[in-house]
C-alpha positions as CSV (number, residue, x, y, z in Angstrom):
1,M,39.1,72.9,-122.4
2,G,36.0,74.5,-124.1
3,L,33.6,77.2,-122.8
4,K,31.4,76.9,-119.7
5,I,27.9,77.8,-119.6
6,R,25.1,78.3,-116.8
7,V,21.9,76.1,-117.9
8,G,18.9,77.0,-116.1
9,Y,16.3,73.9,-116.0
10,L,13.1,72.8,-114.7
11,P,12.3,68.9,-114.4
12,A,9.6,68.0,-117.0
13,S,8.4,64.5,-117.1
14,S,10.0,62.3,-119.3
15,Y,11.5,65.2,-121.3
16,L,14.1,66.6,-118.8
17,Q,15.6,65.2,-115.3
18,F,18.9,66.2,-113.7
19,D,20.9,63.9,-111.4
20,G,24.2,65.2,-112.1
21,K,23.8,65.2,-116.0
22,F,20.8,65.9,-118.0
23,S,18.7,62.9,-119.0
24,G,15.2,62.6,-121.0
25,S,14.9,63.4,-124.4
26,M,15.6,67.1,-123.9
27,G,18.4,66.5,-121.7
28,E,19.9,63.7,-123.9
29,I,19.7,65.9,-127.0
30,F,21.6,68.9,-125.2
31,E,24.2,66.4,-123.7
32,V,25.1,65.4,-127.3
33,I,24.8,69.1,-128.4
34,A,27.2,70.0,-125.5
35,K,29.6,67.4,-126.1
36,N,29.9,68.3,-130.1
37,L,30.4,72.0,-129.2
38,N,33.0,71.1,-126.2
39,I,30.9,72.8,-123.5
40,T,30.6,72.1,-119.9
41,Y,27.9,73.5,-117.6
42,D,26.7,74.6,-114.1
43,A,23.2,73.3,-113.8
44,V,20.7,76.0,-111.9
45,K,17.0,75.2,-111.1
46,S,14.3,77.7,-111.9
47,I,14.6,80.3,-109.1
48,D,10.8,80.2,-108.7
49,G,9.5,76.7,-110.4
50,F,8.2,78.5,-113.5
51,Y,8.6,78.6,-117.1
52,G,8.5,82.2,-117.4
53,S,5.4,84.6,-117.8
54,K,5.3,88.1,-118.0
55,V,4.6,89.8,-114.9
56,E,2.8,93.2,-114.9
57,K,4.9,95.1,-112.6
58,G,8.1,93.1,-113.6
59,V,10.4,90.8,-111.2
60,T,13.2,92.0,-109.1
61,V,15.9,90.0,-107.7
62,G,18.7,91.9,-106.1
63,Q,19.7,94.9,-108.4
64,A,18.6,93.0,-111.5
65,K,15.1,93.5,-113.0
66,S,13.2,91.5,-115.5
67,T,9.8,91.8,-117.6
68,H,9.4,87.8,-116.8
69,N,9.2,85.3,-113.9
70,G,11.0,81.9,-114.0
71,L,13.5,80.9,-116.4
72,I,12.9,83.5,-118.9
73,G,13.2,86.0,-116.4
74,M,16.5,84.4,-115.0
75,L,17.8,84.9,-118.9
76,E,16.8,88.4,-118.8
77,R,18.6,89.0,-115.4
78,N,22.0,87.3,-116.7
79,E,21.4,84.4,-114.3
80,I,21.8,81.8,-116.7
81,D,23.1,81.5,-120.4
82,L,20.0,79.2,-121.8
83,C,17.2,77.5,-120.3
84,L,16.3,73.7,-120.7
85,T,12.8,72.1,-120.3
86,D,9.6,71.6,-122.2
87,I,9.1,75.6,-122.5
88,T,7.2,76.3,-125.7
89,L,7.6,79.0,-128.2
90,T,5.8,82.3,-127.9
91,L,6.0,85.8,-129.3
92,V,6.1,87.5,-125.8
93,R,9.2,85.4,-124.8
94,R,10.9,86.0,-128.1
95,E,11.0,89.7,-127.4
96,V,13.3,89.2,-124.3
97,T,15.4,86.2,-125.4
98,D,16.9,84.4,-128.5
99,W,15.3,81.1,-129.7
100,G,18.0,78.4,-129.9
101,G,15.7,76.0,-132.2
102,A,13.0,73.4,-131.6
103,F,13.4,70.1,-130.3
104,T,10.0,68.6,-130.7
105,T,6.2,69.8,-130.5
106,Q,3.5,69.1,-127.8
107,E,-0.1,69.1,-128.3
108,A,-2.0,71.3,-126.1
109,I,-4.7,69.0,-124.3
110,P,-8.0,70.5,-123.1
111,Y,-9.6,68.6,-120.2
112,M,-12.5,68.8,-117.6
113,A,-14.2,67.2,-114.6
114,R,-15.6,63.8,-115.6
115,T,-19.5,64.0,-114.9
116,G,-22.5,61.4,-115.4
117,S,-22.4,57.6,-114.0
118,G,-24.9,55.4,-115.7
119,Y,-24.7,51.8,-115.8
120,N,-24.6,49.6,-118.7
121,Y,-27.9,47.9,-118.8
122,Q,-27.0,45.8,-121.9
123,A,-24.2,44.3,-119.9
124,Y,-25.9,41.2,-119.4
125,I,-25.5,40.6,-123.2
126,S,-22.3,42.2,-123.6
127,P,-19.8,39.5,-122.2
128,L,-20.1,37.0,-125.1
129,K,-20.3,37.4,-128.8
130,N,-23.5,36.6,-130.8
131,E,-21.9,33.4,-132.1
132,I,-21.2,32.0,-128.6
133,W,-25.1,32.8,-127.5
134,L,-26.2,31.2,-130.9
135,L,-24.0,28.0,-130.0
136,G,-25.6,28.1,-126.6
137,I,-29.2,28.6,-127.7
138,T,-29.0,26.1,-130.3
139,E,-27.7,23.3,-127.6
140,I,-30.8,24.2,-125.4
141,I,-33.1,23.9,-128.5
142,F,-31.7,20.3,-129.2
143,Y,-32.1,19.4,-125.6
144,K,-35.7,20.4,-125.6
145,L,-36.6,18.6,-128.6
146,Q,-34.9,15.5,-127.6
147,Q,-37.0,15.6,-124.4
148,G,-40.2,16.0,-126.7
149,S,-41.4,19.3,-124.7
150,P,-42.4,22.7,-126.0
151,L,-39.4,25.3,-126.4
152,L,-41.2,28.1,-124.8
153,Q,-42.1,25.8,-121.8
154,I,-39.1,26.4,-119.8
155,D,-39.4,26.8,-115.8
156,T,-35.7,28.4,-115.6
157,Y,-34.8,26.8,-112.3
158,E,-36.1,23.5,-113.0
159,F,-34.6,23.6,-116.3
160,W,-31.1,24.0,-115.2
161,L,-31.5,22.0,-112.1
162,D,-32.7,19.2,-114.4
163,I,-29.5,19.4,-116.8
164,L,-27.1,19.4,-113.6
165,S,-29.0,16.5,-112.1
166,F,-29.0,14.5,-115.3
167,G,-25.2,14.8,-115.5
168,I,-25.0,13.9,-112.0
169,R,-27.2,10.8,-112.3
170,I,-25.2,9.7,-115.6
171,M,-21.9,9.9,-113.5
172,A,-23.4,7.9,-110.4
173,N,-25.8,5.5,-112.0
174,K,-25.1,3.5,-114.9
175,D,-28.8,2.6,-114.9
176,N,-30.0,5.8,-115.5
177,F,-28.1,6.1,-118.8
178,Y,-28.3,2.4,-120.0
179,H,-31.9,1.6,-119.0
180,N,-32.5,1.0,-122.6
181,T,-29.6,-1.1,-123.6
182,N,-28.4,-4.3,-122.9
183,S,-24.6,-3.6,-123.1
184,G,-24.3,-3.5,-119.3
185,K,-21.0,-2.1,-118.3
186,K,-19.8,-1.8,-121.8
187,Y,-18.1,1.5,-122.7
188,L,-19.1,2.8,-119.2
189,T,-15.7,4.7,-118.3
190,S,-15.5,6.5,-121.7
191,W,-18.9,7.6,-121.6
192,R,-18.5,9.0,-118.0
193,I,-15.2,10.9,-118.8
194,S,-17.1,12.4,-121.9
195,I,-20.3,13.5,-120.0
196,L,-18.0,14.9,-117.0
197,N,-15.9,16.6,-119.6
198,F,-19.0,18.6,-121.3
199,V,-20.2,19.2,-117.4
200,L,-17.0,20.9,-116.5
201,L,-16.9,22.8,-119.9
202,G,-20.4,24.1,-119.1
203,Y,-19.2,25.3,-115.5
204,F,-16.1,26.9,-117.0
205,V,-18.3,28.8,-119.6
206,V,-20.8,30.1,-116.6
207,Q,-17.9,31.0,-114.6
208,I,-16.1,33.2,-117.3
209,Y,-19.5,34.6,-118.3
210,G,-19.9,35.5,-114.7
211,A,-16.6,37.4,-114.1
212,E,-17.0,39.4,-117.5
213,L,-20.6,40.3,-116.5
214,T,-19.5,41.4,-113.1
215,S,-17.0,43.7,-114.9
216,Y,-19.6,44.9,-117.2
217,L,-22.0,45.8,-114.6
218,T,-19.7,47.9,-112.8
219,S,-18.4,49.8,-115.8
220,K,-19.7,53.4,-115.7
221,E,-21.0,55.2,-119.1
222,V,-19.7,58.8,-118.8
223,T,-21.9,61.4,-120.7
224,L,-19.3,64.3,-121.2
225,P,-21.0,67.6,-121.2
226,I,-18.8,68.9,-124.5
227,N,-17.1,67.5,-127.4
228,K,-15.0,70.4,-128.3
229,I,-13.7,73.4,-126.4
230,E,-15.7,75.9,-128.4
231,D,-18.9,74.4,-126.7
232,I,-18.7,75.8,-123.5
233,L,-19.8,79.2,-125.4
234,D,-23.5,77.4,-124.9
235,N,-23.2,76.6,-121.3
236,S,-21.8,77.9,-118.1
237,M,-18.6,76.4,-117.9
238,K,-15.5,78.5,-118.3
239,L,-11.8,78.3,-119.6
240,S,-8.8,78.4,-117.4
241,L,-5.5,78.8,-119.5
242,P,-1.7,78.5,-118.3
243,N,0.0,81.8,-117.9
244,G,2.8,82.8,-120.4
245,T,2.3,79.9,-122.8
246,A,1.8,79.5,-126.4
247,T,-1.7,78.5,-125.8
248,M,-2.5,81.8,-123.9
249,T,-0.7,84.0,-126.7
250,W,-2.8,81.9,-129.4
251,F,-6.1,82.8,-127.5
252,Q,-5.0,86.3,-127.2
253,L,-3.9,86.8,-130.7
254,T,-6.2,84.6,-132.9
255,A,-8.4,86.0,-135.7
256,E,-11.3,83.1,-135.3
257,P,-14.4,84.4,-134.0
258,A,-15.4,81.5,-131.8
259,F,-12.1,81.8,-129.8
260,Q,-12.2,85.3,-129.6
261,R,-15.3,85.2,-127.8
262,L,-13.9,82.4,-125.7
263,W,-11.1,84.9,-124.4
264,K,-13.4,87.7,-123.8
265,E,-16.3,85.8,-122.3
266,K,-14.7,82.6,-120.6
267,V,-11.1,83.9,-119.9
268,E,-10.9,87.5,-119.2
269,G,-12.4,88.6,-115.4
270,Q,-12.7,84.8,-114.5
271,T,-11.4,83.9,-111.1
272,Y,-9.2,81.0,-112.5
273,G,-9.0,82.4,-116.2
274,I,-5.2,82.6,-116.2
275,V,-3.3,80.4,-113.6
276,P,0.5,79.6,-113.2
277,Y,1.3,76.4,-115.2
278,D,2.9,74.4,-112.7
279,N,0.4,73.7,-109.9
280,P,-0.2,70.8,-107.8
281,D,-3.0,68.3,-108.8
282,E,-5.1,69.2,-105.8
283,F,-5.3,72.9,-107.4
284,R,-6.1,71.6,-110.8
285,L,-8.8,69.4,-109.5
286,K,-10.4,72.3,-107.5
287,V,-10.5,74.5,-110.6
288,L,-12.0,71.6,-112.5
289,K,-14.8,71.3,-110.0
290,E,-15.5,75.0,-110.3
291,G,-16.6,74.2,-113.9
292,Y,-13.4,75.2,-115.6
293,V,-11.9,73.5,-118.8
294,M,-8.2,73.5,-118.4
295,V,-5.4,73.1,-120.8
296,H,-2.1,71.8,-120.5
297,Y,0.8,70.5,-122.7
298,G,1.7,66.6,-123.8
299,E,2.4,64.1,-120.9
300,D,1.6,66.6,-118.2
301,A,-1.7,66.7,-119.2
302,L,-1.9,63.1,-120.2
303,N,-0.1,61.8,-116.7
304,F,-2.4,64.1,-114.8
305,I,-5.4,62.6,-116.3
306,G,-4.1,59.3,-115.9
307,R,-3.3,59.9,-112.2
308,H,-7.1,60.8,-111.7
309,P,-9.4,58.7,-114.1
310,C,-12.5,58.7,-112.2
311,E,-12.4,62.8,-111.6
312,V,-10.9,64.0,-114.9
313,A,-11.7,63.3,-118.6
314,R,-10.2,64.9,-121.7
315,V,-12.3,66.9,-123.9
316,P,-12.6,64.5,-127.3
317,E,-11.8,67.2,-130.0
318,S,-8.4,69.2,-129.9
319,Y,-8.7,72.7,-130.9
320,Q,-5.1,74.0,-131.7
321,R,-1.8,72.7,-133.6
322,A,0.9,71.4,-131.4
323,A,3.0,73.9,-129.6
324,T,6.8,74.1,-130.5
325,V,9.2,73.3,-127.7
326,G,12.8,74.1,-127.8
327,I,15.9,76.2,-126.1
328,Y,15.9,79.7,-125.3
329,L,19.0,81.6,-124.7
330,Q,19.8,85.1,-123.6
331,K,19.3,88.0,-125.9
332,N,22.0,88.3,-128.5
333,S,23.7,85.3,-127.0
334,P,27.0,84.4,-128.5
335,F,26.0,80.9,-128.5
336,T,22.7,81.2,-130.5
337,E,24.0,80.3,-133.9
338,A,26.1,77.6,-132.7
339,F,23.3,76.0,-131.0
340,R,20.9,76.5,-134.0
341,R,23.1,75.2,-136.3
342,E,24.3,71.9,-134.0
343,L,20.8,71.1,-133.3
344,M,19.9,71.2,-137.0
345,L,22.6,68.8,-137.8
346,L,21.1,66.6,-135.2
347,I,17.7,66.9,-136.7
348,E,18.5,66.1,-140.3
349,S,20.8,63.3,-139.0
350,G,17.9,61.3,-137.3
351,V,19.6,61.8,-133.8
352,V,16.9,63.8,-132.3
353,D,14.0,61.4,-133.6
354,T,15.9,58.6,-132.3
355,I,16.3,60.0,-128.7
356,I,12.8,61.4,-128.5
357,Q,11.4,57.8,-129.6
358,N,13.6,55.9,-127.0
359,N,12.7,58.3,-124.3
360,D,8.9,58.1,-125.1
361,G,7.0,58.4,-121.8
362,S,3.5,57.5,-123.0
363,K,2.0,54.7,-120.8
364,A,-1.4,53.0,-120.7
365,G,-3.6,55.3,-118.6
366,A,-5.5,53.9,-115.5
367,T,-9.5,53.6,-115.9
368,C,-12.0,54.1,-113.8
369,G,-14.4,51.1,-113.9
370,Q,-14.4,51.1,-117.6
371,K,-14.5,47.9,-119.6
372,T,-11.8,48.0,-122.2
373,S,-11.6,44.2,-123.5
374,K,-14.0,43.2,-126.3
375,A,-17.0,40.6,-126.0
376,L,-15.5,37.1,-125.7
377,D,-15.4,35.2,-129.2
378,Y,-14.0,32.0,-130.1
379,P,-10.3,33.3,-130.1
380,E,-10.6,34.6,-126.5
381,M,-12.3,31.1,-125.6
382,I,-9.8,29.2,-127.3
383,A,-8.7,27.6,-123.9
384,I,-11.9,26.2,-123.2
385,F,-12.4,24.7,-126.6
386,V,-8.8,23.3,-126.3
387,Y,-9.9,21.6,-122.8
388,L,-13.1,20.2,-124.8
389,L,-10.8,18.8,-127.5
390,V,-8.5,17.2,-124.9
391,G,-11.5,15.8,-123.3
392,V,-13.2,14.4,-126.3
393,L,-9.8,12.7,-127.4
394,A,-9.4,11.1,-124.2
395,S,-12.9,9.7,-124.3
396,I,-12.1,8.5,-127.8
397,L,-8.8,6.7,-126.6
398,L,-10.7,5.2,-123.6
399,L,-13.5,4.1,-125.8
400,L,-10.8,2.3,-128.2
401,I,-9.4,0.9,-125.3
402,E,-12.8,-0.5,-123.8
403,I,-13.7,-1.7,-127.2
404,I,-10.5,-3.7,-127.5
405,L,-10.8,-5.1,-124.0
406,F,-14.4,-5.9,-124.6
407,K,-13.4,-7.8,-128.0
408,W,-10.7,-9.5,-126.0
409,T,-12.8,-10.5,-123.0
410,Q,-15.4,-11.7,-125.5
411,S,-12.8,-13.8,-127.3
412,K,-11.7,-15.4,-124.1
413,R,-15.2,-15.9,-123.1
414,K,-16.0,-17.9,-126.2
415,Q,-12.8,-19.6,-125.9
416,K,-13.2,-20.9,-122.4
417,S,-16.8,-21.8,-123.2
418,K,-15.7,-23.6,-126.3
419,E,-13.3,-25.6,-123.9
420,N,-15.9,-26.0,-121.4
421,W,-18.2,-27.8,-124.1
422,N,-15.3,-30.0,-125.3
423,T,-14.8,-31.2,-121.9
424,I,-18.4,-31.8,-121.2
425,I,-18.4,-34.1,-124.6
426,K,-15.4,-36.0,-123.9
427,T,-16.7,-36.7,-120.6
428,A,-20.0,-38.0,-122.0
429,I,-18.4,-39.9,-124.4
430,I,-16.4,-41.7,-121.9
431,N,-19.0,-42.4,-119.8
């Protein structure tokens, strides 16, 4: 039987969950390492729910003291042998722990309160592509030319009522359609089917346009106050950073003038300038409403934005390289080199990438009345054109049948008429 260690953990979205054994991308990687090293473990949840930030006066638990809280503090106080969660690499944490290696990287994502809501007044032409509009306008032009009336002389109500009543009259009374012909009932059924097909086609187009128009009219156009985090230097917005994270360390140590100003003017001394990482949604929303831009990592930030699409928006431009996520062990731990070596082998063999891809937790975010589909074009309206094709083919088939029946009926009538004439002639000769 191999060694038994104590593993501190904190659940982290698709990265890590625990239900008797670890799951998620980081959990599965750890389980493979533990199996390969013949290690068993006891899982210990973070004592205070934190990852690990340096505390000014330190943390005391019983007789043990630490400079950090959370999982890092538990490592310092010898309560666990390693910590497992989506915890990032920072200089301050490295001072009191050993770094066991990187699992993956997480992007630091800034986000803010969503502001502005104007309605899209171009929505009336947005549902359909220009080609579709051109097709409809061309049909109207031909209709007006056929009537012999000026193109611009269109009373909207009477115009569309005229088209509707025209179709209804054709289907209801053959005389309105055949008043200039002598064909009588010739081909009547196929013509009615054809006209009905085009009337229904127009109805479907109008209904689809109406549905799309409703969607576009209720879509909100949002104007964000900033495009990148540096823009808050020019307004009254402030910056809120998660305590003890790589992001906070980066802002403290960066040599870039703009971000040095951000730290001094927008973070230091502000009410919510530095906050614990793991806060409930209600707290984050409150901070955002106070005019702060907040920063969190990866799925944590994206899932929060997805849960509150009408209140929260992501800052369009990122500002920092992705943070490294991995394992921390106790300082000078005898397991450090073994974990580093085994993790490196899994990375080189592609096992780590495969596990991360299989546990990808990215989901399509919710939208806040925003139109995500493109304007309808021929491919999107293919069902209507298929229906039109079926109707036209049905009309042609009925027309062929009626032509055959008409010819056959005419032939029978001529034959019968010829027989009648023969009978009359014979009768006259006999008499």
